[in-house]
C-alpha positions in Angstrom: -204.4 51.3 12.3 -204.6 47.6 11.2 -206.6 46.9 8.1 -206.8 44.5 5.1 -203.4 45.3 3.5 -200.2 43.4 4.2 -197.9 44.8 7.0 -195.1 47.1 6.1 -191.8 45.2 6.1 -189.2 47.5 7.7 -185.5 47.2 7.9 -183.8 47.5 11.3 -182.1 50.7 10.3 -182.6 54.4 11.1 -185.3 54.9 8.5 -187.1 51.7 9.4 -187.1 52.4 13.1 -188.3 56.0 12.6 -191.3 54.6 10.7 -191.9 52.0 13.4 -191.8 54.7 16.1 -194.3 56.8 14.1 -196.7 53.9 13.8 -196.5 53.1 17.5 -196.9 56.7 18.5 -200.2 56.8 16.5 -201.5 53.7 18.2 -200.5 51.1 15.7 -199.1 47.6 16.1 -195.5 46.7 15.2 -193.8 43.4 15.4 -190.3 43.9 16.7 -187.2 41.7 17.3 -186.0 41.0 20.8 -183.3 38.7 22.1 -186.0 36.2 23.2 -188.7 36.1 20.5 -190.4 38.6 18.3 -192.8 40.9 20.2 -196.1 42.5 19.1 -195.5 46.1 20.4 -198.0 48.9 21.1 -197.7 51.9 23.3 -198.6 50.8 26.8 -200.3 54.0 27.8 -203.0 53.8 25.1 -206.0 51.7 25.9 -207.1 51.3 22.3 -203.6 50.3 21.2 -203.3 47.7 23.9 -206.8 46.4 23.2 -205.7 46.0 19.6 -202.9 43.6 20.8 -205.4 41.4 22.4 -207.7 41.4 19.4 -204.8 40.7 16.9 -203.6 37.7 19.0 -207.0 36.4 20.1 -205.6 36.7 23.6 -207.8 36.3 26.6 -208.3 39.5 28.5 -207.3 38.0 31.9 -203.7 37.3 30.6 -201.6 40.4 31.3 -198.8 41.8 29.1 -195.1 42.5 29.6 -194.2 46.2 29.4 -190.7 46.9 28.0 -188.7 49.8 29.3 -185.3 51.2 28.5 -183.8 51.1 32.0 -184.4 50.9 35.7 -185.3 54.5 36.0 -188.1 54.1 33.6 -189.3 51.0 35.5 -189.4 53.1 38.7 -192.0 55.4 37.1 -194.3 52.5 36.6 -193.8 50.3 39.6 -192.5 50.2 43.2 -189.0 49.0 42.8 -187.5 47.8 46.1 -184.0 46.7 47.0 -184.5 43.1 45.7 -185.8 44.4 42.3 -182.9 46.8 42.0 -180.5 43.9 42.8 -182.0 41.8 40.0 -182.0 44.7 37.6 -178.3 45.4 38.2 -177.5 41.7 37.5 -179.8 40.8 34.7 -181.0 44.0 32.9 -180.8 44.6 30.0 -181.7 41.0 29.5 -184.2 38.1 29.6 -185.7 38.7 33.0 -189.2 40.1 33.6 -190.2 41.2 37.1 -193.8 41.4 38.3 -193.9 44.4 40.7 -196.5 46.5 42.5 -197.9 49.0 39.9 -197.8 52.7 40.8 -201.2 54.2 40.9 -200.0 57.1 38.7 -198.2 54.9 36.3 -200.4 56.0 33.4 -200.6 52.5 31.9 -203.7 51.3 30.0 -205.8 49.1 32.3 -205.7 46.3 29.8 -201.9 46.0 30.2 -202.2 44.6 33.7 -205.6 42.7 33.1 -206.9 44.5 36.2 -204.2 43.3 38.5 -202.4 45.6 41.0 -199.1 44.5 39.6 -197.2 45.1 36.3 -194.7 42.9 34.5 -191.6 44.9 33.4 -188.6 44.0 31.3 -185.6 45.9 30.0 -184.6 44.2 26.7 -181.1 43.7 25.5 -181.7 43.5 21.8 -180.2 46.6 20.1 -183.1 47.1 17.7 -185.7 47.0 20.5 -183.6 49.3 22.6 -183.2 51.8 19.7 -187.0 51.7 19.2 -187.7 52.4 22.9 -185.3 55.3 22.6 -187.0 56.7 19.5 -190.6 56.2 20.9 -189.9 57.6 24.4 -192.8 55.4 25.5 -193.2 52.1 27.5 -194.1 49.4 25.0 -196.4 46.5 25.8 -195.1 43.6 23.7 -196.2 40.0 24.0 -195.0 37.4 21.5 -196.1 38.3 17.9 -198.3 35.3 17.2 -201.8 34.1 17.6 -202.5 33.3 21.3 -201.5 29.7 22.3 -199.6 29.0 19.1 -195.8 28.6 18.6 -193.9 31.8 19.4 -192.1 33.6 16.5 -188.4 33.8 16.3 -188.2 35.1 12.7 -190.1 37.8 10.7 -191.7 35.1 8.5 -193.2 33.4 11.6 -194.9 36.7 12.5 -196.3 37.2 8.9 -197.6 33.6 8.8 -199.3 33.9 12.2 -200.7 37.4 12.2 -200.7 38.5 8.6 -202.6 41.8 8.2 -203.5 42.1 11.9 -200.2 43.9 12.4 -199.2 47.3 10.8 -195.5 46.6 10.3 -192.8 44.1 11.0 -189.2 45.2 11.8 -186.8 42.6 10.3 -184.0 42.0 12.8 -183.2 38.5 11.8 -183.6 35.4 14.0 -183.9 35.8 17.7 -180.7 34.8 19.5 -182.1 33.2 22.6 -185.3 31.9 21.1 -187.1 31.4 24.4 -189.3 33.9 26.3 -187.9 35.7 29.3 -187.8 34.3 32.8 -190.6 35.8 34.9 -190.2 36.4 38.6 -192.8 37.9 41.0 -191.5 39.8 44.0 -194.0 39.6 46.9 -194.7 42.4 49.4 -193.9 40.2 52.3 -190.4 39.6 51.0 -190.8 36.3 49.2 -190.6 35.6 45.5 -191.9 33.1 43.0 -190.8 31.9 39.6 -193.9 32.3 37.3 -192.2 31.3 34.1 -188.8 29.5 33.6 -186.6 31.0 30.9 -183.0 31.8 30.0 -182.2 33.0 33.5 -182.5 30.1 35.8 -184.2 29.8 39.2 -180.8 29.0 40.7 -179.3 32.3 39.4 -182.1 34.2 41.0 -182.0 32.3 44.2 -178.2 33.0 44.5 -179.2 36.7 44.9 -182.6 36.5 46.7 -182.4 33.3 48.6 -184.8 30.4 47.9 -188.3 31.0 46.5 -191.4 30.9 48.6 -192.2 27.1 48.7 -196.0 27.7 49.1 -196.3 30.2 46.2 -195.2 29.1 42.8 -197.6 31.5 41.1 -200.3 28.8 40.7 -203.2 30.5 42.3 -203.9 33.1 39.6 -202.6 34.2 36.2 -200.2 37.0 37.0 -198.0 37.0 33.9 -197.7 35.5 30.4 -196.8 31.9 29.9 -198.8 30.5 32.8 -201.7 29.0 30.8 -201.7 25.2 30.8 -201.9 25.0 27.1 -199.6 27.2 25.0 -197.0 27.1 22.2 -199.0 24.5 20.3 -198.0 23.4 16.8 -201.6 22.5 16.2 -200.9 18.7 16.5 -200.6 16.2 19.3 -197.2 16.4 21.0 -195.5 13.5 22.8 -192.5 14.1 25.0 -189.5 12.0 26.0 -189.8 9.9 22.8 -186.6 8.1 21.9 -188.3 6.5 18.9 -191.0 8.1 16.8 -194.2 6.4 15.6 -195.0 6.2 11.9 -197.4 9.2 12.1 -195.0 11.4 14.1 -192.6 14.1 13.1 -189.6 13.4 15.4 -187.7 16.3 17.0 -184.3 15.1 18.0 -181.8 16.1 20.6 -178.2 15.0 21.3 -177.6 11.4 20.1 -181.3 11.1 18.9 -181.2 12.6 15.4 -185.0 12.7 14.6 -186.3 14.3 11.4 -184.8 17.5 12.6 -182.6 18.2 15.7 -182.8 20.9 18.3 -179.0 20.3 18.9 -177.1 17.3 17.6 -174.4 18.1 20.2 -176.8 18.3 23.1 -176.2 22.0 23.6 -179.2 23.5 25.5 -178.6 27.1 24.4 -178.6 26.0 20.8 -181.8 23.9 21.5 -183.5 26.9 23.0 -182.6 29.2 20.1 -184.0 26.6 17.7 -187.1 25.4 19.6 -189.8 27.5 18.1 -188.4 27.4 14.5 -188.4 23.6 14.8 -191.9 23.5 16.2 -193.0 25.7 13.2 -191.3 23.1 10.9 -193.2 20.3 12.7 -196.5 22.2 12.3 -195.9 22.5 8.5 -194.9 18.8 8.1 -197.2 16.2 6.6 -197.1 14.1 9.7 -200.2 14.4 12.0 -198.4 14.3 15.3 -195.1 15.4 16.9 -192.7 13.4 19.1 -189.8 15.1 21.0 -186.6 13.4 22.2 -185.8 13.5 25.9 -184.5 16.9 27.2 -182.6 17.3 30.5 -184.6 18.6 33.5 -182.0 20.9 34.9 -180.8 24.5 34.0 -182.1 25.7 30.6 -183.6 22.3 30.1 -186.2 23.1 32.7 -187.4 26.1 30.6 -187.4 24.0 27.4 -189.4 21.3 29.1 -191.9 23.9 30.4 -192.6 25.1 26.9 -192.8 21.6 25.5 -195.2 20.4 28.3 -197.5 23.3 27.5 -197.3 22.6 23.8 -198.4 19.0 24.6 -201.2 20.0 26.9 
């Protein structure tokens, strides 16, 4: 459905969501707010619609997509959900956790969703707008971040418009994303182990408290199984230097805690605030006149690990 015109800007109300659902049912692309970042949604059972996601983003075909579902029951139609997955879902769904699970042969998903893998990445989002849209569509929705592949993720409607422009049919304006960082991704292995594929708002320690320690020889490094595993990602289009207490003359300085910088992720050193602001600040750095970016030191533990993961990939 995408063409040369600007996308429809839709309010996050009954009328706007009805229109968004109509576009999605007819195979179009709609940027939608979630509690993590804005997603580029298409019906996950339509090969042409899913292929349009890859084309709009310029995303490599070997990089699978996350499928969003309204609840655990819907997930069970698409994947084999064992006791461990059920336990994680009861604790963290709806929320910022994606599980990579064995795909059911009769799931009815487009092949492009899983990039040919026997697994599927599933998430039950908590954002009320995305949940209302899932309810209206009655369809599983594939929804990677609504930006060009490898670029800074969008946390506001204007970020989507600047990155994708007329490659998307509509944008639902749900305001800024609350968490501002993509979901944690965990893969549950057939043999009983598990691996953290992407750090996020839900920490490895929280998952380990339920499942025990992750498989030490796995780590998801053998193959691309889920989004966010590419070495280079989230780039502002300029060189990025990490752990910089002082910026060089040519650098836009992103501060944290006592280091003020040109703009701060959180002057109080609050990691939740920093996560919520990360991509908006990277967008600001991208638009600055400085030709490089420096980032103040970020703690390595807790949510800091997820922040550092994104920043390391931005610097790759």
